[in-house]
N, C-alpha and C positions, 0 to 999 in steps of 0.2 A: 890792184892786180888786173891785168888784162885777160881776156878770154883765151887769147893765143898762148900766153904764158902758162895758164892753168892746164890747157890741153897738152902742151909740150911736157910739162912736169909730170902729169899723170901717165902719159905714154912712155916717157923715158925712165921714170923711177918706180912706178907703181903698177906696171903690167896691164895697163889699159890699152885698147886697140881702137883705132879710128874705124867707124862703121860707115857713116855717111854724113853729108852736110846738106841741110835743108835751109836755104836762105842764109841767114846769119847765125845759125845754130849748128853745133857739131854734136853728133851722137857717138859716145864711147861705150865700150863694153869690156868687161873682164870676166874671167872664169875662175880666178884665183882669189880667195879660197872657195867661192861659189859665184854664181852668175849675178852680175849687177850691170845695169844700163843707166847711164846718166847723160843728160843733155846740157851743154854749156853754150851760153851765148857768146858770140865773137864780138864783144864790145871792147872799146879801148880801155874802159874801166868798168869792171863789174861792181854793182852796188854792194855795199858792205853786208847787208842782210842776206842777199843771195849768195855772196862769197862764203859767209859763215855757214849757211845751210849746206852748200856743196861740200865744203871741207869737213863738216861734221858727218855727212853721209859717207864720204870716202873713208874717213878715219874709223868710223864705226864698222864699216864693211871690212876693212883691212886689219882691224883690231890693233890699231896704234893710236897714240895720242895726237891731238891736233898739232901740238908743237913739233912732233916728228915730221908731220906732213908739211908744215910751214917751212921747216928747215931745208927742204928740198926745192922750194920755189926759187 
């Protein structure tokens, strides 16, 4: 998965908002159900370990399964 795909998915389906971009990294925030800030690298392909960590963090925060999150990608 690319960084752009992940950013698009989180903004479109999971109520994250673009805050700023620093170099090749994008910072997103959400207030639903509480505050969370994540940084996503804009790489053509995110390494699998980092992708899993980001997806677990978002899934835990949104109280959904990782499968539900992956289905929206």
